[in-house]
Jmol script that loads the backbone (N, CA, C; Angstrom):
load data "model"
ATOM      1  N   LEU A   1      19.548-155.027 121.707  1.00  0.00           N
ATOM      2  CA  LEU A   1      18.818-154.267 120.718  1.00  0.00           C
ATOM      3  C   LEU A   1      17.317-154.263 121.030  1.00  0.00           C
ATOM      4  N   ALA A   2      16.784-155.442 121.388  1.00  0.00           N
ATOM      5  CA  ALA A   2      15.360-155.527 121.720  1.00  0.00           C
ATOM      6  C   ALA A   2      15.059-154.722 122.982  1.00  0.00           C
ATOM      7  N   ARG A   3      15.976-154.769 123.932  1.00  0.00           N
ATOM      8  CA  ARG A   3      15.776-154.035 125.182  1.00  0.00           C
ATOM      9  C   ARG A   3      15.751-152.536 124.912  1.00  0.00           C
ATOM     10  N   ARG A   4      16.620-152.064 124.053  1.00  0.00           N
ATOM     11  CA  ARG A   4      16.681-150.641 123.737  1.00  0.00           C
ATOM     12  C   ARG A   4      15.389-150.186 123.046  1.00  0.00           C
ATOM     13  N   SER A   5      14.834-150.990 122.160  1.00  0.00           N
ATOM     14  CA  SER A   5      13.606-150.596 121.467  1.00  0.00           C
ATOM     15  C   SER A   5      12.421-150.586 122.434  1.00  0.00           C
ATOM     16  N   LEU A   6      12.437-151.521 123.403  1.00  0.00           N
ATOM     17  CA  LEU A   6      11.361-151.509 124.401  1.00  0.00           C
ATOM     18  C   LEU A   6      11.416-150.246 125.251  1.00  0.00           C
ATOM     19  N   LEU A   7      12.613-149.853 125.658  1.00  0.00           N
ATOM     20  CA  LEU A   7      12.740-148.624 126.441  1.00  0.00           C
ATOM     21  C   LEU A   7      12.315-147.416 125.619  1.00  0.00           C
ATOM     22  N   GLY A   8      12.687-147.402 124.378  1.00  0.00           N
ATOM     23  CA  GLY A   8      12.296-146.291 123.510  1.00  0.00           C
ATOM     24  C   GLY A   8      10.784-146.203 123.375  1.00  0.00           C
ATOM     25  N   ASN A   9      10.120-147.361 123.275  1.00  0.00           N
ATOM     26  CA  ASN A   9       8.664-147.371 123.150  1.00  0.00           C
ATOM     27  C   ASN A   9       7.985-146.906 124.437  1.00  0.00           C
ATOM     28  N   THR A  10       8.496-147.330 125.579  1.00  0.00           N
ATOM     29  CA  THR A  10       7.853-146.912 126.827  1.00  0.00           C
ATOM     30  C   THR A  10       8.063-145.434 127.071  1.00  0.00           C
ATOM     31  N   GLN A  11       9.220-144.920 126.706  1.00  0.00           N
ATOM     32  CA  GLN A  11       9.429-143.485 126.870  1.00  0.00           C
ATOM     33  C   GLN A  11       8.526-142.714 125.928  1.00  0.00           C
ATOM     34  N   GLY A  12       8.330-143.216 124.756  1.00  0.00           N
ATOM     35  CA  GLY A  12       7.415-142.577 123.816  1.00  0.00           C
ATOM     36  C   GLY A  12       5.994-142.596 124.335  1.00  0.00           C
ATOM     37  N   MET A  13       5.613-143.705 124.992  1.00  0.00           N
ATOM     38  CA  MET A  13       4.260-143.800 125.535  1.00  0.00           C
ATOM     39  C   MET A  13       4.093-142.841 126.705  1.00  0.00           C
ATOM     40  N   THR A  14       5.099-142.732 127.564  1.00  0.00           N
ATOM     41  CA  THR A  14       4.954-141.827 128.703  1.00  0.00           C
ATOM     42  C   THR A  14       4.911-140.383 128.249  1.00  0.00           C
ATOM     43  N   SER A  15       5.690-140.027 127.246  1.00  0.00           N
ATOM     44  CA  SER A  15       5.633-138.629 126.799  1.00  0.00           C
ATOM     45  C   SER A  15       4.270-138.336 126.179  1.00  0.00           C
ATOM     46  N   GLY A  16       3.668-139.311 125.493  1.00  0.00           N
ATOM     47  CA  GLY A  16       2.315-139.135 124.962  1.00  0.00           C
ATOM     48  C   GLY A  16       1.294-139.027 126.075  1.00  0.00           C
ATOM     49  N   ALA A  17       1.450-139.865 127.108  1.00  0.00           N
ATOM     50  CA  ALA A  17       0.539-139.801 128.251  1.00  0.00           C
ATOM     51  C   ALA A  17       0.718-138.493 129.010  1.00  0.00           C
ATOM     52  N   ASP A  18       1.972-138.039 129.130  1.00  0.00           N
ATOM     53  CA  ASP A  18       2.223-136.757 129.788  1.00  0.00           C
ATOM     54  C   ASP A  18       1.597-135.612 129.002  1.00  0.00           C
ATOM     55  N   ARG A  19       1.684-135.681 127.689  1.00  0.00           N
ATOM     56  CA  ARG A  19       1.098-134.636 126.857  1.00  0.00           C
ATOM     57  C   ARG A  19      -0.410-134.560 127.045  1.00  0.00           C
ATOM     58  N   ILE A  20      -1.054-135.737 127.093  1.00  0.00           N
ATOM     59  CA  ILE A  20      -2.507-135.778 127.303  1.00  0.00           C
ATOM     60  C   ILE A  20      -2.853-135.239 128.684  1.00  0.00           C
ATOM     61  N   LEU A  21      -2.074-135.616 129.697  1.00  0.00           N
ATOM     62  CA  LEU A  21      -2.311-135.128 131.052  1.00  0.00           C
ATOM     63  C   LEU A  21      -2.111-133.622 131.127  1.00  0.00           C
ATOM     64  N   ASN A  22      -1.079-133.116 130.467  1.00  0.00           N
ATOM     65  CA  ASN A  22      -0.847-131.670 130.445  1.00  0.00           C
ATOM     66  C   ASN A  22      -1.981-130.932 129.747  1.00  0.00           C
ATOM     67  N   GLU A  23      -2.501-131.507 128.667  1.00  0.00           N
ATOM     68  CA  GLU A  23      -3.626-130.884 127.975  1.00  0.00           C
ATOM     69  C   GLU A  23      -4.853-130.842 128.875  1.00  0.00           C
ATOM     70  N   ARG A  24      -5.091-131.912 129.600  1.00  0.00           N
ATOM     71  CA  ARG A  24      -6.226-131.939 130.531  1.00  0.00           C
ATOM     72  C   ARG A  24      -6.049-130.918 131.642  1.00  0.00           C
ATOM     73  N   HIS A  25      -4.829-130.786 132.153  1.00  0.00           N
ATOM     74  CA  HIS A  25      -4.562-129.786 133.197  1.00  0.00           C
ATOM     75  C   HIS A  25      -4.787-128.385 132.664  1.00  0.00           C
ATOM     76  N   GLU A  26      -4.374-128.144 131.434  1.00  0.00           N
ATOM     77  CA  GLU A  26      -4.564-126.813 130.851  1.00  0.00           C
ATOM     78  C   GLU A  26      -6.039-126.498 130.661  1.00  0.00           C
ATOM     79  N   VAL A  27      -6.803-127.474 130.178  1.00  0.00           N
ATOM     80  CA  VAL A  27      -8.243-127.265 130.014  1.00  0.00           C
ATOM     81  C   VAL A  27      -8.888-127.021 131.375  1.00  0.00           C
ATOM     82  N   LEU A  28      -8.520-127.813 132.371  1.00  0.00           N
ATOM     83  CA  LEU A  28      -9.064-127.620 133.717  1.00  0.00           C
ATOM     84  C   LEU A  28      -8.660-126.261 134.278  1.00  0.00           C
ATOM     85  N   GLY A  29      -7.430-125.831 134.021  1.00  0.00           N
ATOM     86  CA  GLY A  29      -6.984-124.512 134.476  1.00  0.00           C
ATOM     87  C   GLY A  29      -7.791-123.399 133.847  1.00  0.00           C
ATOM     88  N   VAL A  30      -8.050-123.492 132.542  1.00  0.00           N
ATOM     89  CA  VAL A  30      -8.851-122.477 131.862  1.00  0.00           C
ATOM     90  C   VAL A  30     -10.277-122.470 132.409  1.00  0.00           C
ATOM     91  N   VAL A  31     -10.853-123.649 132.601  1.00  0.00           N
ATOM     92  CA  VAL A  31     -12.218-123.737 133.132  1.00  0.00           C
ATOM     93  C   VAL A  31     -12.289-123.130 134.534  1.00  0.00           C
ATOM     94  N   LEU A  32     -11.305-123.416 135.382  1.00  0.00           N
ATOM     95  CA  LEU A  32     -11.308-122.841 136.729  1.00  0.00           C
ATOM     96  C   LEU A  32     -11.117-121.329 136.696  1.00  0.00           C
ATOM     97  N   PHE A  33     -10.297-120.822 135.799  1.00  0.00           N
ATOM     98  CA  PHE A  33     -10.153-119.373 135.670  1.00  0.00           C
ATOM     99  C   PHE A  33     -11.470-118.739 135.221  1.00  0.00           C
ATOM    100  N   VAL A  34     -12.174-119.385 134.309  1.00  0.00           N
ATOM    101  CA  VAL A  34     -13.470-118.861 133.869  1.00  0.00           C
ATOM    102  C   VAL A  34     -14.462-118.891 135.028  1.00  0.00           C
ATOM    103  N   PHE A  35     -14.477-119.972 135.792  1.00  0.00           N
ATOM    104  CA  PHE A  35     -15.361-120.043 136.963  1.00  0.00           C
ATOM    105  C   PHE A  35     -14.990-118.981 137.998  1.00  0.00           C
ATOM    106  N   ALA A  36     -13.700-118.713 138.160  1.00  0.00           N
ATOM    107  CA  ALA A  36     -13.278-117.668 139.091  1.00  0.00           C
ATOM    108  C   ALA A  36     -13.763-116.304 138.610  1.00  0.00           C
ATOM    109  N   GLY A  37     -13.735-116.066 137.310  1.00  0.00           N
ATOM    110  CA  GLY A  37     -14.274-114.817 136.762  1.00  0.00           C
ATOM    111  C   GLY A  37     -15.768-114.703 137.010  1.00  0.00           C
ATOM    112  N   CYS A  38     -16.487-115.797 136.812  1.00  0.00           N
ATOM    113  CA  CYS A  38     -17.916-115.804 137.123  1.00  0.00           C
ATOM    114  C   CYS A  38     -18.131-115.628 138.626  1.00  0.00           C
ATOM    115  N   GLY A  39     -17.221-116.183 139.414  1.00  0.00           N
ATOM    116  CA  GLY A  39     -17.296-116.011 140.865  1.00  0.00           C
ATOM    117  C   GLY A  39     -17.142-114.558 141.259  1.00  0.00           C
ATOM    118  N   PHE A  40     -16.307-113.807 140.531  1.00  0.00           N
ATOM    119  CA  PHE A  40     -16.174-112.378 140.820  1.00  0.00           C
ATOM    120  C   PHE A  40     -17.481-111.650 140.527  1.00  0.00           C
ATOM    121  N   LEU A  41     -18.167-112.035 139.470  1.00  0.00           N
ATOM    122  CA  LEU A  41     -19.469-111.430 139.180  1.00  0.00           C
ATOM    123  C   LEU A  41     -20.477-111.744 140.282  1.00  0.00           C
ATOM    124  N   VAL A  42     -20.467-112.977 140.762  1.00  0.00           N
ATOM    125  CA  VAL A  42     -21.345-113.351 141.876  1.00  0.00           C
ATOM    126  C   VAL A  42     -20.961-112.572 143.129  1.00  0.00           C
ATOM    127  N   LEU A  43     -19.658-112.409 143.368  1.00  0.00           N
ATOM    128  CA  LEU A  43     -19.199-111.620 144.511  1.00  0.00           C
ATOM    129  C   LEU A  43     -19.703-110.184 144.408  1.00  0.00           C
ATOM    130  N   CYS A  44     -19.667-109.612 143.218  1.00  0.00           N
ATOM    131  CA  CYS A  44     -20.190-108.251 143.032  1.00  0.00           C
ATOM    132  C   CYS A  44     -21.670-108.179 143.405  1.00  0.00           C
ATOM    133  N   LEU A  45     -22.447-109.168 142.969  1.00  0.00           N
ATOM    134  CA  LEU A  45     -23.868-109.186 143.295  1.00  0.00           C
ATOM    135  C   LEU A  45     -24.108-109.352 144.796  1.00  0.00           C
ATOM    136  N   VAL A  46     -23.408-110.284 145.403  1.00  0.00           N
ATOM    137  CA  VAL A  46     -23.597-110.553 146.835  1.00  0.00           C
ATOM    138  C   VAL A  46     -23.135-109.358 147.665  1.00  0.00           C
ATOM    139  N   ALA A  47     -22.002-108.775 147.315  1.00  0.00           N
ATOM    140  CA  ALA A  47     -21.515-107.608 148.062  1.00  0.00           C
ATOM    141  C   ALA A  47     -22.449-106.416 147.860  1.00  0.00           C
ATOM    142  N   GLY A  48     -22.972-106.255 146.655  1.00  0.00           N
ATOM    143  CA  GLY A  48     -23.927-105.181 146.407  1.00  0.00           C
ATOM    144  C   GLY A  48     -25.212-105.361 147.200  1.00  0.00           C
ATOM    145  N   MET A  49     -25.724-106.585 147.234  1.00  0.00           N
ATOM    146  CA  MET A  49     -26.936-106.852 148.029  1.00  0.00           C
ATOM    147  C   MET A  49     -26.667-106.648 149.509  1.00  0.00           C
ATOM    148  N   ALA A  50     -25.486-107.060 149.964  1.00  0.00           N
ATOM    149  CA  ALA A  50     -25.138-106.873 151.371  1.00  0.00           C
ATOM    150  C   ALA A  50     -25.051-105.391 151.712  1.00  0.00           C
ATOM    151  N   THR A  51     -24.518-104.595 150.807  1.00  0.00           N
ATOM    152  CA  THR A  51     -24.420-103.149 151.035  1.00  0.00           C
ATOM    153  C   THR A  51     -25.799-102.513 151.067  1.00  0.00           C
ATOM    154  N   ILE A  52     -26.667-102.904 150.149  1.00  0.00           N
ATOM    155  CA  ILE A  52     -28.024-102.368 150.131  1.00  0.00           C
ATOM    156  C   ILE A  52     -28.769-102.754 151.401  1.00  0.00           C
ATOM    157  N   MET A  53     -28.613-104.013 151.811  1.00  0.00           N
ATOM    158  CA  MET A  53     -29.289-104.462 153.041  1.00  0.00           C
ATOM    159  C   MET A  53     -28.758-103.714 154.256  1.00  0.00           C
ATOM    160  N   ALA A  54     -27.444-103.503 154.328  1.00  0.00           N
ATOM    161  CA  ALA A  54     -26.865-102.803 155.470  1.00  0.00           C
ATOM    162  C   ALA A  54     -27.277-101.334 155.474  1.00  0.00           C
ATOM    163  N   ALA A  55     -27.439-100.740 154.309  1.00  0.00           N
ATOM    164  CA  ALA A  55     -27.833 -99.331 154.231  1.00  0.00           C
ATOM    165  C   ALA A  55     -29.286 -99.141 154.624  1.00  0.00           C
ATOM    166  N   GLN A  56     -30.097-100.181 154.485  1.00  0.00           N
ATOM    167  CA  GLN A  56     -31.518-100.069 154.797  1.00  0.00           C
ATOM    168  C   GLN A  56     -31.866-100.594 156.182  1.00  0.00           C
ATOM    169  N   VAL A  57     -30.868-100.789 157.003  1.00  0.00           N
ATOM    170  CA  VAL A  57     -31.117-101.280 158.357  1.00  0.00           C
ATOM    171  C   VAL A  57     -31.823-100.174 159.146  1.00  0.00           C
ATOM    172  N   PRO A  58     -32.934-100.506 159.800  1.00  0.00           N
ATOM    173  CA  PRO A  58     -33.630 -99.471 160.573  1.00  0.00           C
ATOM    174  C   PRO A  58     -32.808 -98.999 161.765  1.00  0.00           C
ATOM    175  N   ALA A  59     -33.162 -97.875 162.270  1.00  0.00           N
ATOM    176  CA  ALA A  59     -32.416 -97.255 163.365  1.00  0.00           C
ATOM    177  C   ALA A  59     -32.484 -98.073 164.650  1.00  0.00           C
ATOM    178  N   THR A  60     -33.450 -98.979 164.774  1.00  0.00           N
ATOM    179  CA  THR A  60     -33.576 -99.766 166.008  1.00  0.00           C
ATOM    180  C   THR A  60     -32.522-100.858 166.115  1.00  0.00           C
ATOM    181  N   VAL A  61     -31.907-101.207 164.992  1.00  0.00           N
ATOM    182  CA  VAL A  61     -30.869-102.243 164.997  1.00  0.00           C
ATOM    183  C   VAL A  61     -29.548-101.585 165.395  1.00  0.00           C
ATOM    184  N   PRO A  62     -28.731-102.278 166.183  1.00  0.00           N
ATOM    185  CA  PRO A  62     -27.447-101.680 166.580  1.00  0.00           C
ATOM    186  C   PRO A  62     -26.620-101.253 165.366  1.00  0.00           C
ATOM    187  N   VAL A  63     -26.004-100.105 165.471  1.00  0.00           N
ATOM    188  CA  VAL A  63     -25.239 -99.525 164.365  1.00  0.00           C
ATOM    189  C   VAL A  63     -24.012-100.372 164.034  1.00  0.00           C
ATOM    190  N   ALA A  64     -23.491-101.124 164.999  1.00  0.00           N
ATOM    191  CA  ALA A  64     -22.297-101.937 164.762  1.00  0.00           C
ATOM    192  C   ALA A  64     -22.529-102.947 163.643  1.00  0.00           C
ATOM    193  N   TRP A  65     -23.733-103.548 163.582  1.00  0.00           N
ATOM    194  CA  TRP A  65     -24.000-104.525 162.529  1.00  0.00           C
ATOM    195  C   TRP A  65     -23.980-103.859 161.164  1.00  0.00           C
ATOM    196  N   LYS A  66     -24.561-102.656 161.091  1.00  0.00           N
ATOM    197  CA  LYS A  66     -24.592-101.932 159.828  1.00  0.00           C
ATOM    198  C   LYS A  66     -23.173-101.614 159.355  1.00  0.00           C
ATOM    199  N   GLY A  67     -22.351-101.098 160.228  1.00  0.00           N
ATOM    200  CA  GLY A  67     -20.971-100.777 159.876  1.00  0.00           C
ATOM    201  C   GLY A  67     -20.170-102.006 159.530  1.00  0.00           C
ATOM    202  N   GLN A  68     -20.400-103.083 160.271  1.00  0.00           N
ATOM    203  CA  GLN A  68     -19.675-104.326 160.016  1.00  0.00           C
ATOM    204  C   GLN A  68     -20.060-104.898 158.656  1.00  0.00           C
ATOM    205  N   GLY A  69     -21.327-104.875 158.312  1.00  0.00           N
ATOM    206  CA  GLY A  69     -21.769-105.388 157.021  1.00  0.00           C
ATOM    207  C   GLY A  69     -21.194-104.597 155.866  1.00  0.00           C
ATOM    208  N   LEU A  70     -21.176-103.277 156.004  1.00  0.00           N
ATOM    209  CA  LEU A  70     -20.597-102.431 154.954  1.00  0.00           C
ATOM    210  C   LEU A  70     -19.095-102.661 154.821  1.00  0.00           C
ATOM    211  N   LEU A  71     -18.413-102.776 155.947  1.00  0.00           N
ATOM    212  CA  LEU A  71     -16.966-102.989 155.923  1.00  0.00           C
ATOM    213  C   LEU A  71     -16.602-104.329 155.289  1.00  0.00           C
ATOM    214  N   VAL A  72     -17.298-105.379 155.700  1.00  0.00           N
ATOM    215  CA  VAL A  72     -17.014-106.713 155.152  1.00  0.00           C
ATOM    216  C   VAL A  72     -17.279-106.738 153.647  1.00  0.00           C
ATOM    217  N   ALA A  73     -18.384-106.157 153.210  1.00  0.00           N
ATOM    218  CA  ALA A  73     -18.710-106.135 151.781  1.00  0.00           C
ATOM    219  C   ALA A  73     -17.650-105.358 150.993  1.00  0.00           C
ATOM    220  N   ALA A  74     -17.225-104.215 151.531  1.00  0.00           N
ATOM    221  CA  ALA A  74     -16.230-103.393 150.823  1.00  0.00           C
ATOM    222  C   ALA A  74     -14.868-104.088 150.758  1.00  0.00           C
ATOM    223  N   VAL A  75     -14.426-104.627 151.881  1.00  0.00           N
ATOM    224  CA  VAL A  75     -13.116-105.293 151.905  1.00  0.00           C
ATOM    225  C   VAL A  75     -13.130-106.528 150.997  1.00  0.00           C
ATOM    226  N   ALA A  76     -14.211-107.294 151.051  1.00  0.00           N
ATOM    227  CA  ALA A  76     -14.300-108.487 150.202  1.00  0.00           C
ATOM    228  C   ALA A  76     -14.334-108.110 148.726  1.00  0.00           C
ATOM    229  N   TRP A  77     -15.049-107.049 148.375  1.00  0.00           N
ATOM    230  CA  TRP A  77     -15.121-106.654 146.969  1.00  0.00           C
ATOM    231  C   TRP A  77     -13.766-106.179 146.467  1.00  0.00           C
ATOM    232  N   TRP A  78     -13.101-105.331 147.231  1.00  0.00           N
ATOM    233  CA  TRP A  78     -11.784-104.844 146.798  1.00  0.00           C
ATOM    234  C   TRP A  78     -10.770-105.984 146.723  1.00  0.00           C
ATOM    235  N   THR A  79     -10.818-106.898 147.682  1.00  0.00           N
ATOM    236  CA  THR A  79      -9.926-108.062 147.641  1.00  0.00           C
ATOM    237  C   THR A  79     -10.234-108.924 146.425  1.00  0.00           C
ATOM    238  N   GLY A  80     -11.511-109.108 146.147  1.00  0.00           N
ATOM    239  CA  GLY A  80     -11.905-109.875 144.966  1.00  0.00           C
ATOM    240  C   GLY A  80     -11.451-109.231 143.675  1.00  0.00           C
ATOM    241  N   LEU A  81     -11.514-107.904 143.619  1.00  0.00           N
ATOM    242  CA  LEU A  81     -11.038-107.196 142.432  1.00  0.00           C
ATOM    243  C   LEU A  81      -9.538-107.400 142.233  1.00  0.00           C
ATOM    244  N   VAL A  82      -8.778-107.300 143.314  1.00  0.00           N
ATOM    245  CA  VAL A  82      -7.329-107.514 143.226  1.00  0.00           C
ATOM    246  C   VAL A  82      -7.028-108.951 142.797  1.00  0.00           C
ATOM    247  N   VAL A  83      -7.737-109.915 143.363  1.00  0.00           N
ATOM    248  CA  VAL A  83      -7.534-111.326 143.010  1.00  0.00           C
ATOM    249  C   VAL A  83      -7.897-111.562 141.543  1.00  0.00           C
ATOM    250  N   ALA A  84      -8.993-110.958 141.085  1.00  0.00           N
ATOM    251  CA  ALA A  84      -9.408-111.135 139.692  1.00  0.00           C
ATOM    252  C   ALA A  84      -8.377-110.541 138.733  1.00  0.00           C
ATOM    253  N   LEU A  85      -7.899-109.346 139.031  1.00  0.00           N
ATOM    254  CA  LEU A  85      -6.888-108.723 138.163  1.00  0.00           C
ATOM    255  C   LEU A  85      -5.573-109.503 138.187  1.00  0.00           C
ATOM    256  N   ALA A  86      -5.186-109.978 139.353  1.00  0.00           N
ATOM    257  CA  ALA A  86      -3.971-110.797 139.450  1.00  0.00           C
ATOM    258  C   ALA A  86      -4.156-112.107 138.682  1.00  0.00           C
ATOM    259  N   GLY A  87      -5.353-112.688 138.752  1.00  0.00           N
ATOM    260  CA  GLY A  87      -5.629-113.912 138.005  1.00  0.00           C
ATOM    261  C   GLY A  87      -5.503-113.720 136.509  1.00  0.00           C
ATOM    262  N   VAL A  88      -6.010-112.593 136.004  1.00  0.00           N
ATOM    263  CA  VAL A  88      -5.890-112.303 134.572  1.00  0.00           C
ATOM    264  C   VAL A  88      -4.418-112.118 134.199  1.00  0.00           C
ATOM    265  N   ALA A  89      -3.676-111.400 135.032  1.00  0.00           N
ATOM    266  CA  ALA A  89      -2.250-111.184 134.748  1.00  0.00           C
ATOM    267  C   ALA A  89      -1.481-112.506 134.757  1.00  0.00           C
ATOM    268  N   VAL A  90      -1.753-113.357 135.742  1.00  0.00           N
ATOM    269  CA  VAL A  90      -1.075-114.658 135.819  1.00  0.00           C
ATOM    270  C   VAL A  90      -1.445-115.514 134.618  1.00  0.00           C
ATOM    271  N   TRP A  91      -2.714-115.478 134.235  1.00  0.00           N
ATOM    272  CA  TRP A  91      -3.157-116.257 133.083  1.00  0.00           C
ATOM    273  C   TRP A  91      -2.378-115.834 131.838  1.00  0.00           C
ATOM    274  N   ILE A  92      -2.276-114.529 131.604  1.00  0.00           N
ATOM    275  CA  ILE A  92      -1.568-114.038 130.417  1.00  0.00           C
ATOM    276  C   ILE A  92      -0.088-114.416 130.469  1.00  0.00           C
ATOM    277  N   LEU A  93       0.559-114.180 131.605  1.00  0.00           N
ATOM    278  CA  LEU A  93       1.995-114.458 131.713  1.00  0.00           C
ATOM    279  C   LEU A  93       2.300-115.946 131.586  1.00  0.00           C
ATOM    280  N   ARG A  94       1.497-116.788 132.251  1.00  0.00           N
ATOM    281  CA  ARG A  94       1.778-118.226 132.202  1.00  0.00           C
ATOM    282  C   ARG A  94       1.408-118.825 130.851  1.00  0.00           C
ATOM    283  N   ALA A  95       0.397-118.284 130.213  1.00  0.00           N
ATOM    284  CA  ALA A  95       0.027-118.801 128.892  1.00  0.00           C
ATOM    285  C   ALA A  95       1.090-118.440 127.855  1.00  0.00           C
ATOM    286  N   LYS A  96       1.660-117.236 127.962  1.00  0.00           N
ATOM    287  CA  LYS A  96       2.720-116.841 127.026  1.00  0.00           C
ATOM    288  C   LYS A  96       3.958-117.705 127.199  1.00  0.00           C
ATOM    289  N   SER A  97       4.270-118.069 128.448  1.00  0.00           N
ATOM    290  CA  SER A  97       5.476-118.864 128.691  1.00  0.00           C
ATOM    291  C   SER A  97       5.199-120.369 128.644  1.00  0.00           C
ATOM    292  N   LYS A  98       3.977-120.748 128.270  1.00  0.00           N
ATOM    293  CA  LYS A  98       3.595-122.162 128.135  1.00  0.00           C
ATOM    294  C   LYS A  98       3.768-122.938 129.439  1.00  0.00           C
ATOM    295  N   ARG A  99       3.462-122.302 130.561  1.00  0.00           N
ATOM    296  CA  ARG A  99       3.546-122.963 131.856  1.00  0.00           C
ATOM    297  C   ARG A  99       2.143-123.301 132.336  1.00  0.00           C
ATOM    298  N   SER A 100       2.063-124.182 133.293  1.00  0.00           N
ATOM    299  CA  SER A 100       0.775-124.683 133.759  1.00  0.00           C
ATOM    300  C   SER A 100      -0.046-123.586 134.438  1.00  0.00           C
ATOM    301  N   LEU A 101      -1.328-123.544 134.098  1.00  0.00           N
ATOM    302  CA  LEU A 101      -2.255-122.585 134.695  1.00  0.00           C
ATOM    303  C   LEU A 101      -2.964-123.150 135.917  1.00  0.00           C
ATOM    304  N   LEU A 102      -2.987-124.467 136.038  1.00  0.00           N
ATOM    305  CA  LEU A 102      -3.837-125.120 137.028  1.00  0.00           C
ATOM    306  C   LEU A 102      -3.594-124.677 138.469  1.00  0.00           C
ATOM    307  N   PRO A 103      -2.367-124.630 138.988  1.00  0.00           N
ATOM    308  CA  PRO A 103      -2.208-124.244 140.400  1.00  0.00           C
ATOM    309  C   PRO A 103      -2.743-122.846 140.692  1.00  0.00           C
ATOM    310  N   TRP A 104      -2.489-121.914 139.790  1.00  0.00           N
ATOM    311  CA  TRP A 104      -2.966-120.541 140.001  1.00  0.00           C
ATOM    312  C   TRP A 104      -4.471-120.452 139.833  1.00  0.00           C
ATOM    313  N   ALA A 105      -5.021-121.238 138.932  1.00  0.00           N
ATOM    314  CA  ALA A 105      -6.472-121.245 138.742  1.00  0.00           C
ATOM    315  C   ALA A 105      -7.176-121.781 139.977  1.00  0.00           C
ATOM    316  N   ILE A 106      -6.605-122.798 140.603  1.00  0.00           N
ATOM    317  CA  ILE A 106      -7.186-123.348 141.830  1.00  0.00           C
ATOM    318  C   ILE A 106      -7.194-122.292 142.925  1.00  0.00           C
ATOM    319  N   VAL A 107      -6.085-121.584 143.087  1.00  0.00           N
ATOM    320  CA  VAL A 107      -5.994-120.539 144.117  1.00  0.00           C
ATOM    321  C   VAL A 107      -6.988-119.417 143.835  1.00  0.00           C
ATOM    322  N   ASP A 108      -7.070-118.981 142.590  1.00  0.00           N
ATOM    323  CA  ASP A 108      -7.982-117.903 142.205  1.00  0.00           C
ATOM    324  C   ASP A 108      -9.428-118.302 142.481  1.00  0.00           C
ATOM    325  N   PHE A 109      -9.808-119.480 142.058  1.00  0.00           N
ATOM    326  CA  PHE A 109     -11.176-119.962 142.268  1.00  0.00           C
ATOM    327  C   PHE A 109     -11.487-120.122 143.748  1.00  0.00           C
ATOM    328  N   ALA A 110     -10.558-120.701 144.507  1.00  0.00           N
ATOM    329  CA  ALA A 110     -10.783-120.905 145.940  1.00  0.00           C
ATOM    330  C   ALA A 110     -10.937-119.575 146.681  1.00  0.00           C
ATOM    331  N   LEU A 111     -10.142-118.578 146.314  1.00  0.00           N
ATOM    332  CA  LEU A 111     -10.265-117.269 146.959  1.00  0.00           C
ATOM    333  C   LEU A 111     -11.608-116.621 146.649  1.00  0.00           C
ATOM    334  N   MET A 112     -12.090-116.751 145.431  1.00  0.00           N
ATOM    335  CA  MET A 112     -13.399-116.183 145.089  1.00  0.00           C
ATOM    336  C   MET A 112     -14.514-116.858 145.884  1.00  0.00           C
ATOM    337  N   VAL A 113     -14.456-118.177 145.974  1.00  0.00           N
ATOM    338  CA  VAL A 113     -15.465-118.900 146.749  1.00  0.00           C
ATOM    339  C   VAL A 113     -15.402-118.492 148.224  1.00  0.00           C
ATOM    340  N   LEU A 114     -14.196-118.342 148.753  1.00  0.00           N
ATOM    341  CA  LEU A 114     -14.026-117.923 150.138  1.00  0.00           C
ATOM    342  C   LEU A 114     -14.596-116.526 150.370  1.00  0.00           C
ATOM    343  N   LEU A 115     -14.329-115.596 149.472  1.00  0.00           N
ATOM    344  CA  LEU A 115     -14.840-114.235 149.626  1.00  0.00           C
ATOM    345  C   LEU A 115     -16.367-114.195 149.551  1.00  0.00           C
ATOM    346  N   ILE A 116     -16.945-114.967 148.644  1.00  0.00           N
ATOM    347  CA  ILE A 116     -18.409-115.041 148.558  1.00  0.00           C
ATOM    348  C   ILE A 116     -18.984-115.598 149.848  1.00  0.00           C
ATOM    349  N   ALA A 117     -18.342-116.632 150.393  1.00  0.00           N
ATOM    350  CA  ALA A 117     -18.819-117.233 151.643  1.00  0.00           C
ATOM    351  C   ALA A 117     -18.718-116.255 152.810  1.00  0.00           C
ATOM    352  N   VAL A 118     -17.643-115.483 152.867  1.00  0.00           N
ATOM    353  CA  VAL A 118     -17.471-114.518 153.957  1.00  0.00           C
ATOM    354  C   VAL A 118     -18.542-113.442 153.898  1.00  0.00           C
ATOM    355  N   VAL A 119     -18.770-112.888 152.724  1.00  0.00           N
ATOM    356  CA  VAL A 119     -19.804-111.856 152.590  1.00  0.00           C
ATOM    357  C   VAL A 119     -21.172-112.450 152.893  1.00  0.00           C
ATOM    358  N   GLY A 120     -21.438-113.633 152.382  1.00  0.00           N
ATOM    359  CA  GLY A 120     -22.715-114.286 152.664  1.00  0.00           C
ATOM    360  C   GLY A 120     -22.910-114.568 154.144  1.00  0.00           C
ATOM    361  N   PHE A 121     -21.849-114.959 154.836  1.00  0.00           N
ATOM    362  CA  PHE A 121     -21.944-115.250 156.261  1.00  0.00           C
ATOM    363  C   PHE A 121     -22.238-113.987 157.069  1.00  0.00           C
ATOM    364  N   PHE A 122     -21.584-112.885 156.731  1.00  0.00           N
ATOM    365  CA  PHE A 122     -21.763-111.674 157.500  1.00  0.00           C
ATOM    366  C   PHE A 122     -23.009-110.892 157.112  1.00  0.00           C
ATOM    367  N   ALA A 123     -23.490-111.074 155.884  1.00  0.00           N
ATOM    368  CA  ALA A 123     -24.595-110.243 155.411  1.00  0.00           C
ATOM    369  C   ALA A 123     -25.948-110.903 155.558  1.00  0.00           C
ATOM    370  N   PHE A 124     -25.995-112.204 155.456  1.00  0.00           N
ATOM    371  CA  PHE A 124     -27.314-112.853 155.413  1.00  0.00           C
ATOM    372  C   PHE A 124     -27.544-113.708 156.621  1.00  0.00           C
TER     373      PHE A 124
END
end "model"
wireframe off; spacefill off
backbone 0.3
color backbone group
């Protein structure tokens, strides 16, 4: 009888600890999704600046750099838009089904940071 009550108590403690851990994961997932959204805004600014800089390249600079800068900025922006829209869709679907947001939030945030770095590397 004593052994059974001890097992019941430890299972109760683990489910409480799991609940707290799940709540922390959900908060972290929401925070990362918000940061990924802010990252898309930063990507828009960086890609826009890269496009303006590439458009103002003087004629003495090789044309390949100008075309490459415009292409990288455009591809990164469109990819970022698709990632942002997919992130919003995943957030809605996973939140409705009460599933964890954290793995998808990590991927969304990492892709935004990667796209910003790529545009920054090629443009500046």
